C-alpha positions in Angstrom: -78.9 -30.6 -2.6 -77.0 -33.9 -2.5 -73.6 -34.5 -3.9 -75.1 -36.0 -7.0 -78.1 -33.6 -7.5 -81.3 -35.5 -8.1 -81.3 -39.1 -6.8 -81.9 -40.5 -10.3 -78.3 -39.7 -11.3 -76.7 -42.3 -9.0 -76.5 -45.0 -11.8 -75.0 -42.5 -14.2 -72.6 -41.3 -11.5 -71.6 -44.9 -10.8 -71.0 -45.6 -14.5 -68.9 -42.5 -14.8 -66.8 -43.5 -11.7 -66.3 -47.1 -13.0 -65.1 -45.9 -16.4 -62.6 -43.5 -14.8 -58.9 -44.7 -14.8 -57.3 -45.7 -11.6 -54.7 -43.1 -10.8 -53.0 -44.8 -7.8 -52.6 -48.4 -6.5 -51.3 -49.5 -3.2 -49.8 -52.9 -3.9 -50.7 -56.0 -1.8 -47.1 -56.2 -0.5 -47.4 -52.8 1.0 -48.4 -51.8 4.5 -48.9 -48.1 5.2 -49.3 -46.5 8.5 -50.4 -42.9 8.5 -53.0 -40.6 6.9 -53.6 -40.9 3.1 -55.2 -38.2 1.0 -55.7 -38.6 -2.7 -57.5 -37.1 -5.8 -59.1 -39.2 -8.5 -59.4 -42.9 -8.2 -57.3 -45.1 -5.9 -57.2 -48.9 -5.4 -55.9 -50.4 -2.2 -54.7 -54.0 -2.4 -52.5 -53.7 0.6 -53.0 -52.8 4.3 -53.5 -49.2 5.6 -53.4 -48.3 9.2 -54.7 -44.8 9.2 -57.4 -42.5 7.9 -58.1 -42.1 4.2 -59.5 -39.0 2.6 -60.1 -38.9 -1.1 -62.4 -39.1 -4.1 -63.1 -42.6 -5.5 -61.7 -45.5 -3.5 -61.6 -49.2 -4.3 -60.7 -51.6 -1.5 -59.9 -54.9 -3.3 -60.2 -58.5 -1.9 -56.7 -58.4 -0.5 -57.1 -54.9 0.8 -57.5 -54.0 4.5 -58.0 -50.7 6.2 -57.9 -49.9 9.9 -59.1 -46.3 10.1 -61.8 -43.9 8.9 -62.6 -43.4 5.3 -64.0 -40.1 3.9 -64.5 -40.3 0.1 -67.1 -39.5 -2.5 -67.4 -43.1 -3.6 -66.3 -46.3 -1.8 -66.3 -49.7 -3.6 -65.5 -52.3 -1.0 -64.4 -55.9 -1.7 -62.0 -56.2 1.2 -61.9 -55.6 5.0 -62.5 -52.3 6.8 -62.3 -51.6 10.5 -63.4 -48.1 10.9 -66.0 -45.6 9.9 -67.1 -44.6 6.4 -68.5 -41.3 5.2 -69.2 -41.4 1.5 -71.6 -40.2 -1.1 -71.8 -43.6 -2.7 -70.9 -46.9 -1.0 -71.0 -50.4 -2.7 -70.4 -53.3 -0.3 -69.4 -56.3 -2.5 -70.2 -59.9 -1.7 -67.2 -60.9 0.4 -66.4 -57.5 2.0 -66.4 -56.9 5.7 -67.1 -53.6 7.3 -66.9 -53.0 11.0 -67.9 -49.5 12.0 -70.3 -46.7 11.4 -71.4 -46.3 7.8 -72.8 -43.0 6.4 -73.8 -42.8 2.8 -76.1 -40.9 0.5 -76.4 -44.0 -1.7 -75.7 -47.5 -0.4 -75.7 -50.8 -2.3 -75.1 -54.0 -0.4 -74.6 -57.3 -2.3 -75.8 -60.5 -0.7 -72.8 -62.0 1.3 -71.4 -58.6 2.4 -70.8 -58.3 6.1 -71.5 -55.0 7.8 -71.4 -54.7 11.5 -72.2 -51.3 13.0 -74.5 -48.4 12.6 -75.7 -47.5 9.1 -77.1 -44.2 7.9 -78.1 -44.1 4.3 -79.9 -40.9 3.4 -79.9 -38.4 0.6 -78.8 -35.0 1.8 -81.8 -33.2 0.3 -84.6 -33.7 2.8 -87.3 -33.9 0.1 -86.3 -37.5 -0.8 -86.2 -38.7 2.8 -89.6 -39.0 4.4 -89.0 -38.3 8.0 -92.1 -40.2 9.1 -90.7 -43.5 7.8 -87.8 -43.3 10.3 -89.0 -44.6 13.7 -86.8 -43.4 16.5 -86.0 -46.8 17.9 -82.6 -47.9 19.2 -81.2 -50.9 17.4 -81.3 -53.7 20.0 -79.8 -56.4 17.8 -76.1 -56.9 18.8 
């Protein structure tokens, strides 16, 4: 069973997340070095050197993260150097992600830059047809 139950609920889930109030903001004048853990919804406009663990994360255009992100939803407008593990990832048009990306639901807008390995799969194996995944190493560098 995935984080969002049946895969049809992703849109509803996204609307719910988007309507939720932002509970914390890291200002663009701020640089934080260290681990961050949060509940609810956080927006990063500044720079984080360290891992982030939380619920709903927005990395804005001015935001930069160097570290791994583990959240239930990640909305990326900024720059990330590190790995992402999330239920829902949205890579917006000018964002840049360098690292391994693992998501149950992934939306990539044209113009987004993702360099690294991507695994987008619903957790419940019924919705992922194993035969459609050829075991081929990605040669493109």
